[in-house]
C-alpha positions in Angstrom: -29.1 62.2 -2.0 -25.0 61.2 -1.9 -24.6 57.6 -0.1 -22.6 57.9 2.9 -19.1 57.8 2.8 -18.9 54.6 4.6 -21.3 53.1 2.2 -18.9 54.1 -0.6 -15.9 52.7 1.2 -17.7 49.3 1.9 -19.0 48.8 -1.8 -15.2 49.8 -3.3 -13.8 47.3 -0.8 -16.4 44.2 -1.2 -15.2 45.3 -5.1 -11.6 45.1 -4.8 -12.0 41.7 -3.0 -13.9 40.0 -5.5 -11.7 41.0 -8.3 -8.9 39.8 -6.4 -10.6 36.6 -5.7 -11.1 36.4 -9.6 -7.6 37.4 -10.3 -6.2 35.2 -7.6 -5.7 32.1 -9.7 -4.3 34.0 -12.7 -1.9 35.3 -10.9 -1.1 32.6 -8.8 -0.4 30.3 -12.1 2.0 32.5 -13.3 3.9 34.0 -10.2 3.6 30.6 -8.0 3.4 32.4 -4.9 2.5 29.7 -2.8 4.5 26.6 -1.9 2.7 24.4 0.1 3.1 20.3 0.9 1.9 18.0 -1.9 -1.4 16.2 -1.1 -1.0 12.7 -0.2 -2.3 9.7 -1.9 -2.7 9.1 -6.0 -3.2 12.5 -8.0 -4.0 12.1 -11.6 -3.4 15.6 -12.4 -4.5 17.3 -16.2 -1.4 17.6 -18.6 -1.8 21.4 -20.4 -3.4 20.9 -23.4 -1.5 22.0 -27.0 -3.3 24.6 -28.7 -4.7 24.2 -32.6 -7.2 25.4 -34.2 -9.3 22.1 -34.9 -9.2 21.7 -30.7 -10.3 25.3 -30.0 -13.2 24.9 -32.5 -14.0 22.0 -30.9 -13.7 23.1 -27.4 -11.3 20.4 -26.2 -8.7 23.0 -25.3 -10.6 25.1 -23.4 -11.8 22.3 -21.5 -8.2 20.7 -20.9 -6.8 24.2 -20.0 -9.6 24.4 -17.1 -9.0 21.5 -16.0 -5.2 21.9 -16.1 -5.7 25.5 -14.3 -8.3 23.6 -11.9 -5.3 21.1 -11.2 -2.3 23.2 -11.1 -3.8 25.8 -8.7 -1.3 26.5 -6.3 -3.5 26.6 -3.3 -5.8 23.5 -4.7 -4.1 21.2 -1.5 -5.1 24.2 1.3 -8.7 24.0 -0.4 -8.9 20.2 -0.5 -8.0 20.1 2.9 -10.0 22.4 3.9 -13.1 20.8 2.3 -12.0 17.4 3.9 -11.1 18.6 7.1 -14.7 20.6 7.2 -16.5 17.2 6.2 -14.7 15.3 8.8 -15.6 17.9 11.6 -19.2 18.8 10.6 -20.4 15.1 9.4 -17.8 12.6 10.5 -17.4 11.9 6.3 -13.8 11.1 5.3 -13.6 12.1 1.1 -10.7 9.2 0.8 -12.0 6.2 -0.9 -12.5 3.1 1.6 -11.1 5.0 4.7 -13.2 3.9 7.8 -12.6 5.2 11.6 -12.9 2.5 14.1 -13.6 2.6 17.7 -11.0 4.8 20.1 -10.2 6.9 15.8 -8.4 4.0 14.6 -8.3 4.1 10.9 -8.7 1.3 8.5 -9.5 0.5 4.9 -12.6 -1.4 4.6 -11.7 -4.5 2.5 -9.3 -5.3 5.8 -12.7 -5.0 7.6 -14.1 -7.3 5.4 -11.6 -9.6 5.8 -11.3 -9.4 9.8 -15.1 -9.8 9.9 -15.4 -12.7 7.4 -17.7 -10.7 5.6 -15.2 -12.0 2.2 -15.1 -15.5 3.0 -14.9 -17.6 0.2 -16.1 -20.8 1.4 -14.5 -24.2 2.3 -15.1 -25.6 -1.4 -13.4 -22.7 -3.0 -9.9 -22.5 -0.8 -9.6 -26.3 -1.1 -9.7 -25.6 -5.0 -7.4 -22.7 -4.7 -4.8 -24.7 -2.7 -4.8 -27.8 -4.7 -4.0 -25.7 -8.0 -1.5 -24.2 -5.5 0.0 -28.2 -4.7 0.6 -28.5 -8.2 2.6 -25.3 -8.6 4.5 -26.6 -5.4 4.9 -30.2 -7.1 6.1 -28.7 -10.2 9.0 -26.6 -8.9 10.0 -29.2 -6.3 10.5 -31.5 -9.2 12.8 -28.7 -10.7 14.6 -28.6 -7.0 12.9 -25.4 -6.8 11.0 -24.0 -3.5 7.7 -22.5 -3.2 7.0 -20.6 -0.1 3.9 -18.6 1.2 3.5 -15.8 3.5 0.0 -15.0 4.7 0.7 -11.0 6.1 -1.7 -9.9 9.1 -4.3 -7.1 8.5 -4.5 -4.7 10.5 -8.6 -5.2 11.5 -7.6 -8.5 11.9 -4.9 -7.2 14.6 -6.9 -4.8 16.6 -10.7 -6.5 16.3 -11.6 -4.9 19.2 -11.5 -1.4 17.3 -13.8 -2.6 14.4 -16.7 -0.6 14.2 -19.9 -2.3 14.8 -21.1 -2.6 11.5 -18.8 -4.6 10.1 -18.8 -7.3 12.8 -20.0 -10.6 12.0 -21.0 -13.2 14.3 -20.3 -16.2 12.2 -16.4 -15.6 12.1 -15.9 -17.6 8.9 -13.0 -15.8 8.1 -10.6 -17.4 4.4 -7.1 -16.9 6.7 -7.9 -20.2 8.9 -9.1 -22.1 6.0 -6.2 -21.3 3.8 -3.7 -21.9 6.7 -5.1 -25.4 7.3 -5.5 -26.4 4.2 -1.6 -25.0 3.1 -0.4 -27.3 6.1 -2.6 -30.6 4.7 -1.0 -29.9 1.2 2.7 -29.8 2.7 3.5 -26.6 1.4 5.9 -24.4 3.4 3.9 -21.6 5.2 5.0 -18.7 7.0 2.0 -17.4 8.9 3.2 -14.3 10.0 -0.8 -13.1 11.2 -0.6 -15.6 13.9 3.2 -14.7 14.9 2.2 -11.3 14.7 -1.1 -11.7 17.0 1.2 -14.0 20.1 3.7 -11.0 19.6 1.0 -8.0 20.0 1.6 -7.7 24.2 5.1 -8.6 24.2 6.7 -6.5 21.1 9.0 -3.8 22.2 7.3 -0.8 19.4 3.6 -1.3 18.0 3.5 -3.4 14.9 0.8 -2.0 13.3 0.6 2.0 13.5 -2.7 3.7 14.6 -3.2 5.8 11.4 -1.7 3.4 8.7 -2.8 0.7 6.8 0.6 -1.7 6.8 3.0 -3.5 9.3 5.1 -0.9 11.0 8.7 0.0 10.0 9.3 -1.9 13.3 7.5 -5.0 12.1 8.4 -5.0 9.0 12.1 -5.3 9.7 10.8 -8.1 12.1 9.6 -10.2 8.9 12.1 -9.4 6.7 14.6 -10.8 9.4 12.2 -13.8 9.7 11.7 -13.9 5.9 15.6 -14.2 5.2 16.4 -16.7 7.5 13.5 -19.1 5.8 14.5 -17.9 3.0 18.0 -19.5 3.6 16.8 -22.5 5.2 14.5 -23.7 2.2 17.3 -22.7 -0.6 19.9 -24.2 1.7 22.3 -20.4 0.8 23.3 -18.1 3.2 21.8 -14.8 1.9 23.4 -11.4 3.3 21.5 -10.9 6.7 20.2 -7.9 8.5 22.3 -6.3 11.2 20.2 -4.4 13.5 22.4 -1.0 14.5 19.7 1.1 16.7 16.3 1.7 17.3 15.2 5.2 16.9 12.1 6.6 18.5 9.8 9.0 17.5 6.6 10.8 17.4 7.1 11.7 14.0 6.0 9.1 11.5 8.0 7.6 9.2 7.8 5.8 5.4 4.1 4.4 5.3 3.5 4.6 9.4 0.5 7.3 8.6 -0.6 6.3 4.8 -4.3 6.3 5.6 -4.0 9.5 7.2 -1.9 11.2 4.5 -4.2 9.9 1.8 -7.0 12.0 3.8 -5.6 15.1 3.0 -6.7 16.7 6.6 -5.2 20.1 7.7 -4.6 18.6 10.9 -2.5 16.1 12.2 -3.8 13.2 13.6 -2.2 11.9 17.4 0.0 9.2 16.7 2.2 6.8 19.4 5.8 6.4 19.5 6.7 4.1 16.9 10.1 2.5 16.9 12.3 2.7 13.5 15.1 0.4 12.8 18.2 0.9 11.7 20.3 -1.5 10.4 22.9 -2.6 7.8 23.0 -5.5 5.4 25.6 -8.1 5.8 27.1 -9.9 3.3 28.4 -13.6 3.8 29.8 -14.5 0.9 30.3 -13.2 -3.0 28.7 -15.7 -4.7 25.7 -15.4 -6.3 22.6 -17.2 -4.6 19.5 -18.9 -5.8 17.3 -16.5 -7.5 14.2 -15.2 -5.7 10.6 -14.1 -7.2 8.6 -12.3 -4.9 4.8 -12.2 -6.1 2.7 -10.1 -3.7 1.2 -7.0 -2.5 2.0 -4.0 -0.9 2.9 -5.6 2.0 6.2 -6.4 0.9 6.7 -2.8 -1.4 8.4 -1.8 1.7 11.3 -4.4 1.5 11.6 -3.4 -1.8 11.9 -0.2 -1.5 15.3 -0.5 1.3 16.5 -3.1 -0.9 15.3 -6.4 -0.3 15.7 -7.5 -3.7 18.7 -5.9 -4.8 21.0 -6.5 -1.8 19.7 -9.8 -0.3 17.8 -11.2 -2.8 20.5 -10.3 -5.4 18.8 -11.1 -9.1 15.7 -11.4 -8.1 12.4 -9.7 -8.8 8.8 -8.7 -7.0 5.6 -9.2 -9.3 3.6 -6.2 -7.8 -0.1 -7.8 -7.8 1.3 -10.0 -10.5 0.9 -7.1 -12.6 4.1 -5.2 -12.6 7.9 -6.5 -12.9 10.0 -4.7 -10.5 13.7 -5.4 -10.6 16.5 -2.8 -9.0 17.8 -0.6 -11.8 15.5 -2.1 -14.4 12.4 0.0 -16.4 9.0 -1.6 -14.9 7.7 -4.3 -17.0 4.4 -5.7 -17.1 3.5 -9.5 -16.4 1.0 -9.3 -19.6 3.9 -8.9 -22.0 6.2 -12.1 -20.9 5.7 -14.2 -24.1 5.9 -17.7 -21.4 4.7 -17.6 -18.1 5.7 -20.4 -17.0 8.9 -20.3 -18.1 9.4 -17.0 -16.6 8.3 -18.3 -13.1 10.4 -21.1 -13.7 13.8 -19.0 -13.9 13.8 -18.6 -10.1 14.8 -20.9 -7.6 12.6 -19.8 -4.8 9.2 -18.5 -5.5 7.4 -16.6 -2.3 3.7 -15.5 -2.5 2.9 -12.9 0.0 0.0 -11.6 0.6 -2.7 -9.7 3.5 -5.9 -11.3 4.6 -7.4 -8.6 2.6 -6.1 -10.1 -0.6 -7.1 -14.0 0.2 -10.2 -13.8 -2.3 -7.8 -13.1 -5.2 -5.2 -15.5 -3.9 -1.9 -15.5 -5.8 -3.4 -12.6 -8.4 -3.4 -15.2 -11.3 -0.7 -16.8 -10.7 -1.9 -20.3 -10.4 -4.2 -19.7 -13.2 -1.3 -18.6 -15.7 1.3 -20.8 -14.8 -0.9 -23.8 -15.9 -2.2 -21.9 -19.2 -0.6 -24.3 -21.9 
C-alpha cells in the first residue's frame, strides 16, 4: 500500500532539512554568508593547519582542521550566545569565568567579592612585611631624588557592598585595604587612596563612578582619577605636566569603552539594562615644550584605559606602563617583557617617578613582583 502523499512530502522535507544542516557549515565557511558581531572577551581561535602526509597519517591535520572549522564557523557567535542565554534564563548560570550576579542584577567578578568580604585577607604580619620592602624601595629612590607614589584603586564590590550576594559576606571585615593604607602612611610613603576618595563621592558624583555591568571604574570615574593623578605627579616631581581640559560630558545609555566589559564577556543574546553614564570629552593642554621627569606606572587593568587614550604618550611623555609587571607598554614601541630585562633594578632607576597602581582585588599580589625583583642582586 503506497504511503500517503503528506507522509512522503514530510519525509522529503525532513531529508532536505537534514542535508541542509549538514551542508550549511561547509557552505558558510566557503561563501561567508553571515556577518555577526564578534564574541566579547579573550578568544583563542584555532589556526588553519598546514597539510602534510606525516600530519595526515598521525591524524593531527584532521583534528586541526576540525578545530579550525569549529572556531571559524560564521554562526558560531550566535550559537555560543544562544547557549549562554539558555543557561542564564533556565538555570541562572553564567558561562563567563568568575562572573557572579549580585543583588538587583549587579555584575561582579569573584576576586573583587573576595576582596570586599575579607576572604583574601593576607594578615597583618604579611602586610607589614610587604610594606617594609616597599619602604626600602622608597628610601632607595629618595636617595636618588626620585619619587614613589602608591595608588589604591577601589574594587566594584567594595563600592557596592549592599549588592554583594550573601555567600560572599564576611563578618570579620578584616580586609587588606585598611591595613595597607595604615602601613603605607606609617612608612612615610606617598599615597593616593582612591578607594576612600571614591566612597566619599558616591552620593554626590554627577555621574556613576562604576557601571552596573562592568568591572572597572566608569569613564567618568577614570577621568576624575587621571586628573587627580596628574596633579599629584606634578607636586611630586615639581614639573608642570600637561593637564586635562574638560570640554563637555556626553550622557548616554549606550555603553562605551569598558563600561560593560563583564556583560560583553558573558556573550548573551540580550542586552542587559544599563544606567545613563557620563562620557567626558577633554583635550590635553600642553604647558611646556620641555620633557618632564620620566614616569613609570606599574599596575593592573585599572590604568589600562588611561594608557589607551594617551596618558603615557601625551602627559607622561617618555614614560612606560608595566602591565602587571609583566608586559612593557610604551607608545609607538613593540611590546616587550619585563622578564627579558637584563637588569631590573637599573631599568626602574631610569625613571624619576614610580607609580604603583592596583585595585583591592590585587592587593594579595601587591606590586606584582616589583619589590622582590628590585632587591635581587
